[in-house]
C-alpha positions as CSV (number, residue, x, y, z in Angstrom):
1,X,0.0,0.0,0.0
2,X,2.8,2.4,0.8
3,X,4.4,1.7,-2.6
4,X,1.1,2.7,-4.3
5,X,0.9,5.9,-2.3
6,X,4.6,6.8,-3.0
7,X,4.0,6.0,-6.7
8,X,0.9,8.2,-6.9
9,X,2.7,11.1,-5.1
10,X,5.7,10.8,-7.4
11,X,3.5,10.8,-10.6
12,X,1.5,13.8,-9.2
13,X,4.7,15.8,-8.6
14,X,6.0,15.0,-12.0
15,X,2.8,16.1,-13.7
16,X,2.9,19.4,-11.8
17,X,6.5,20.1,-12.9
18,X,5.9,19.6,-16.6
19,X,5.1,22.8,-18.4
20,X,4.2,23.6,-22.0
21,X,6.0,26.4,-23.8
22,X,2.8,28.5,-23.9
23,X,1.8,28.1,-20.2
24,X,3.0,31.5,-19.2
25,X,2.4,33.3,-22.5
26,X,0.2,36.4,-22.7
27,X,1.2,37.7,-26.2
28,X,1.1,36.7,-29.8
29,X,4.5,35.3,-30.8
30,X,5.4,34.9,-34.5
31,X,8.5,33.5,-36.1
32,X,9.5,33.1,-39.7
33,X,10.5,29.9,-41.4
34,X,12.3,30.4,-44.7
35,X,11.2,27.7,-47.1
36,X,12.8,29.4,-50.1
37,X,16.3,28.9,-51.5
38,X,17.1,32.6,-50.8
39,X,18.6,34.1,-47.6
40,X,16.2,36.6,-46.1
41,X,18.1,39.6,-44.9
42,X,15.0,41.2,-43.3
43,X,11.4,40.3,-43.0
44,X,8.8,42.8,-41.9
45,X,5.4,41.5,-40.8
46,X,2.5,43.9,-40.9
47,X,3.3,47.4,-39.6
48,X,5.6,46.2,-36.8
49,X,8.8,48.1,-36.3
50,X,10.8,45.0,-35.3
51,X,12.2,42.9,-38.1
52,X,13.1,39.2,-38.4
53,X,16.7,39.2,-39.5
54,X,19.1,37.0,-41.4
55,X,17.1,33.8,-42.0
56,X,18.9,31.2,-44.1
57,X,17.0,28.7,-46.3
58,X,15.2,26.0,-44.2
59,X,15.9,28.0,-41.0
60,X,13.7,29.8,-38.4
61,X,13.9,33.3,-37.0
62,X,13.4,34.0,-33.3
63,X,9.9,34.6,-32.1
64,X,8.9,38.3,-32.0
65,X,5.9,39.6,-30.0
66,X,3.0,41.3,-31.9
67,X,0.2,43.3,-30.4
68,X,-2.2,42.0,-33.1
69,X,-1.7,39.4,-35.9
70,X,-3.8,37.4,-38.3
71,X,-3.5,34.1,-40.2
72,X,-2.0,36.1,-43.0
73,X,-0.3,39.5,-43.1
74,X,1.5,42.1,-45.1
75,X,5.0,40.7,-45.6
76,X,8.0,42.5,-47.0
77,X,11.2,40.4,-47.6
78,X,14.5,41.9,-48.4
79,X,17.2,39.7,-49.8
80,X,20.3,41.4,-51.3
81,X,19.1,44.2,-53.5
82,X,15.7,42.6,-54.1
83,X,12.4,43.2,-52.2
84,X,9.4,40.9,-52.3
85,X,6.0,41.8,-51.0
86,X,2.8,40.0,-50.0
87,X,0.0,42.5,-49.9
88,X,-3.3,41.3,-48.6
89,X,-6.3,43.2,-49.9
90,X,-8.2,43.3,-46.6
91,X,-8.8,41.5,-43.3
92,X,-12.7,41.4,-43.6
93,X,-14.0,38.4,-41.8
94,X,-10.6,37.6,-40.2
95,X,-10.3,37.4,-36.4
96,X,-7.1,38.3,-34.6
97,X,-5.0,35.4,-33.5
98,X,-5.3,34.4,-29.8
99,X,-2.3,34.4,-27.5
100,X,0.2,31.8,-28.5
101,X,3.1,30.7,-30.8
102,X,2.8,30.8,-34.6
103,X,5.0,30.3,-37.6
104,X,4.7,32.0,-41.0
105,X,6.4,29.7,-43.5
106,X,7.5,32.0,-46.3
107,X,8.5,31.1,-49.9
108,X,9.5,33.3,-52.8
109,X,8.5,31.8,-56.2
110,X,10.6,32.1,-59.4
111,X,8.1,34.7,-60.5
112,X,8.8,36.8,-57.4
113,X,5.6,36.1,-55.5
114,X,5.5,35.5,-51.8
115,X,3.6,32.5,-50.5
116,X,2.7,32.3,-46.8
117,X,1.7,29.1,-45.0
118,X,0.4,29.6,-41.5
119,X,1.3,27.1,-38.8
120,X,0.2,26.9,-35.2
121,X,3.1,25.9,-33.0
């Protein structure tokens, strides 16, 4: 009987010590994954002043905090002397993202178009 009680207490303590990365989050966090074959020198998301910097192909940026964000956004990518832009027409019917962690997977096509794939982390 003592073994069962000790086992239950041990399991209870272990479950309390485990945390998820978004347990203490109170902001929208977005990072960029570069799925193109270009190196992104700078990526601007929306009207935010902070920039995601130096993202190699198949690499991720650090998470940046956003006051408000959506499943898609205005994106401006600078790579070398080239600038590529994704310009949404409007956000009618879109709801702002809830607090959490998200990834915008970005690709630049041969035609120079920016494709965005939204991922919930």
